[in-house]
N, C-alpha and C positions, 0 to 999 in steps of 0.2 A: 808217210808212204815210202819215201826213199830220199836219198840225200839231195838229188837234183830238184825234185819237186818241193822239198822243204826249203831249199834255197830260194825258189821262186816265191813261195808263200811268205817267207821272211822278208824278201825284198819288197813285196806289196805291203806287208804290215809296217815296214819302216819307211814306206813311201820313197823308195830308192830307185828312181828311174834309171840311173847309170848302171846299177847292178842288173836290172831287168834287161837293159839293152845288151849286156854281155851274155846273159843267160839264154834269152830267147833267140830262136833261129830266124835269121833275116830272109831265108829262102822260102818261108811259108807265111801265109796271111793269118792274122788273128782277127776274129770277128769279121772275116771276109775283106779286111783292108790290109795294106802293107804294114809291116811292123813299125815303121817310122810314124805313120799316122796313128796307129793303135797306141803307141807310147806317148805321143804328143797329147792325145785326148785323155789318156790315163793321167798324165801329168797335170792337166787342168783339174781333174777330179781331186788329185792330191792337194792341189792349191786351194780348192774349196774347203777341204777338211782343215787345212792349216789356218786359213783365214777365219774359220769358225772357232779355232782354238785347240784343235786336236794335234797331238805330237806323235801319236802312235795309233795304228789300227789293230784292234784285237781280232785275231783270226778265229772264227768259229766254224768248225767243220759241219757239213750237212749233206743233204741229198737233193737232187733235182726231182721233183714229183711229177713233172710233165713227161709221161711215158711216150709221147709222140715226138719228143725232142731228142734226136740222136739215140734212138732206142737200142742200137747195137753197141753203144759205148757205156762205160761205167757211169754211175750217177753222181760222180764226185763234184761237189760244189762247196763254196766257202762264203761266209758272210764276214765282211771286214767292217768293224764297228769303231767309230771314233772314240778314243779313250776319255774324252771330255764331254762331247756332245751327244754321243750315241746315234749320230747320223751313220748311215751304213751303205755299203756297196755289196751287191750279191753277184758272184761270178761262178760260172760253170767251167770246168776244166775237162777237156778231152785228152786222154792220155793213151799211150800204147807202150808195150815193153820194148826195150832196146834190143838190138840184134843178138846180144849175148845173154839176153833174158835176165840180166842182173840188175837192171835199172829201168826207169821209165822216162819217156820223153813226152813233152806236151805238144799235142798236135793243134790245139785250138783253145782259146779263152774268149768267153763272151758273157754278156749279162744274162743272169738267170732270174726269171720272174715267177718261178715256182719252187723256191728253195725252202726246205724244211731243216731248221737247225737241230742238231742232235742235243745240244744243251743251250737253249735260248735264254736271253736275259728276260726279265719281267716286262720290260718295255723298250721300245726303240723310238728314235726320232724319225725324220723323213729319209726316204731312199734317195741316194744321189744318182741322178740319171747318168747313164753311160751308153751312148748310142752313136751311130755313124750314119752319114748321108749315103744315099744310094750311089751318088756319083763319086764317092770315095772308094767304093769297092773295086777290087781288082778286075772283076769281070764286066764292069760297066763300060759300054761302048762309048767312046768319045771321038768325035770328029774334030778337025782343026778349028772350025768356027766355035764349037762348044767350048773348047779349051780356052780360046781367046776371050769369049764372053764371061766365062767363069772368073777369069782374072779381072775383067773389067768391072764385074759386080763387086768384087772384093775392093777394088780401087774406089768405087762409088761409096761403099760403106765407110772406108777410111776417110774419104772426103767429108762425108756427113758427120762422122764422129770427131772431126777436127774442130768443129764448133763447140767449144767447151762451156761457154757462158750464154751468149745470145746469138741468134740467127735471125736476120731480117727477112721481111717478105721478099725483097729483091734477091737475097742470097738463096732462099728456098726455091724461088722460081728459076734461078740460074742453075741450081743443082738438078732440078727436074729436067731442064732443057739439056744440060750436058749429058745426062745419063738416060735420055729418052730412048735412044737406039738400043741400049742394053736391055731396058725394060721391054721394048717391043720384041726383041729377040726371044726372051724367055716367055713372054705371053703367047708366042706362037709355038712354044715347045709343049706339046699336048700329052706327052707321056706321063702317066700318073706315077707318083712316088714321093719320097722324102729327100729333097734336094738341098744342097748348100746355098743355092741362090733364093730359096723361099723367103728368107728374112729380107733380102733386098726387094723382091717383087712385092711383098706384103707392105713394107715400109713405103715404097714408091706409090702403091695404090692408095694407102692411107693418106699420104700427102696430097695426092690428086683430089681425093674426096674432100679433104679438109679445105683446100683452096676453093673448091666449088661451093662448099657450105658457107664459108666465111664471106666469100664474094656475095652470095645470095642474101645473107642476113645483115650485111653492112651496106646494102644499096643506099645511096644518098636519099632517095625518095622515102625509103622505109625508115631510115633513121630520123628523118625530118618529121615523119608522122609520129614516131615513138616519143621523141623529145619535145613535141609540141605541148605547151603548157597553158593554152587558152582555157581548156576545160579540165579541171582537176577532180571531177567527180569520180566516185568509186566505179560507176558503170563504165566510164571511159577508160579508167585504169585497167579494169578487167578485160576490156576489149583489146588493149595493147598487150597485156600479158598473154592472153590467148593467141594473139597474132604471132608472138615470139614462139610460144609453145608449138604452134602449128608448123613453123619452120623447123624446129628441133625434131618433131615427130617425122616430118617429111624426109629429113636427112639422117634419121636414126641417131640423133645426138641427145636424146632425153636423159641419158646417163649423166650428162654434165650437171644437171640440176643437183644431184646429190654428191657427185665426185668433188665438186668445188664448193660444197656447202659452207666450209669454214675458211676459205681462202680470202686473203685481202687483195690479191692481184689475180687477174684471170688471163693467163697466157698459156697457150699450148706448148707442149714439150716434145723435143725430138729424141729423148733419152739421154742427151748430153747437154742440150741448150734450150732456152726459152725462145719461142718465135715472137719477135716484136716488130714494130714499125708498120706503116701502111694500114691495110685492112685489119691486121691483127691488133693494132692499138685501138682501132675503131670498135672491134669486137669487145676488147677488154673494157672500154668505156660503156658500151651497151650492157655488158654483163654486170658491171658495177651498179648500173641503174636498175637492171632487172631483178637481181638476186634478192635484195632486201624487200622490195615491193612484192615480189612473187611469194616469198616466205611468209610475209604478213597475211596475204590473202589465203595461202595454203593452210595456215594455222586456223584462220577464221572459218573456212568452209570445209575443213577436213571432215569426211563423211563416214569414216569407219572407226569402230572401237579398237583399242589395242589388240584384242583377240581377233577381230575380223581382219585387221591389218596383217597380223602374223599368219593367219590362215591363207590370205591372198598370196603372200610372199613365199609360202612354202608349198602350196599346191602345185603339182606338176603341170596342170593345164595352164598355169600362169607363168611358167618358168621363163618363157621368152618375152614376157611383157611386164615384168615387175617394175621396170623403170617408169611405166605410166602412172604408178601410184604416187609418184612425186609431182605429177602435173595437176595444176588447178582444174584443167578441163575434165580430168577423170572424176574429181570429187563433185564438181558442178553437175556432171552427167548423172552421177549416183543420186544426188539430191533431186534432180529433175525427174528421174524415173520413179523415185519413191513418191514424189508428189502426185504423179500421174496414176499411181496405184493407191492413192489415198493414204499413204504412210507418212509419218513425220519423223525426220531425223534431227535430233537436237543439235544445237551449236556447242562449241567448246569441247569437241571430241579429241582434239590434238593433245598428245601427251609427250612432254619433254622426257619423261622417264622411259618411254618406249620408242626410241628413234627408228627410222626406216632407212634402208631396208634392214631386216633383222640379221645381224651378224654378231658373232661373239669375239670380242677383243681379248677376253681373259685367257690366260694360259693355264693349262691343267697343272695345278701345283703338285699333283701326285706323281708327275713325271720327273720332278726335281729330286735329286739325291739329298 
């Protein structure tokens, strides 16, 4: 298009943040955020490309097809594609002529979600996300309290991530206590939006729910009942398994049955560290008892054929409840309903060749050069 624009395209293609810092105007926002924040986030995108093995981004010109997006501006957009991975980043450029009409300057750069490449490749990998929080935008109103608590939630996340191997129950409870006022502040912030503190509040809420769940399922009286070995009949075993499943269902943790199906140790994870000690060790002990016994009974009483299992897991009406297909109670109920209708469901329907839930681990080999 012109020398200045080409320099910007070249700087992005070579993932050169320093050159972009010199080329872009510090007095205007890009993607509605200050240039400093824009380049910092773009730098993280470049790091993602490099970590995946890319050394250069191939610039492919195109057009933005969303006619409602800055309709008064040219449709100029580019796709930047990793030269090794074919991961890509789509950007829209808002330009205007310079005062002397001999050059162009860039008024804005932001993610484009409706880009049409003029000369596309035959395939691409995933799109690299490039977005900003509402509270990073230049027009976002911030009062002193909000500014303070934004920094406090950053401190809380740094504190959490400092546990690199193990985190004890005591340390988790201490973390929750130290940062409770920060969580309470953001819980009372009812403005809808996409905020930088969402990760903190979500993680804090998850830990609160996790503590309540593990406390409930590791009550001494409950564990004593489960580990009691006076009656080892299958009927008693089924009652114990169903009792554990009931707690999992009540606390929305049935996903654990298949998430941890091949684990040797059963410990929750903070993203950087395993949670151990106290009630979490008690839970790991319970799960080590529960998992093999549950799996044996699930295989024995599994009530669906492979085709019926696949249909259940893929039908939209079951989208929010597919975890239940991993429960013994689900299959016992299916068999009970069948008997009440005079139907017979044979045993031995479990198939090792058709695991559940149905996901594909294979990579599309046609995408490899």
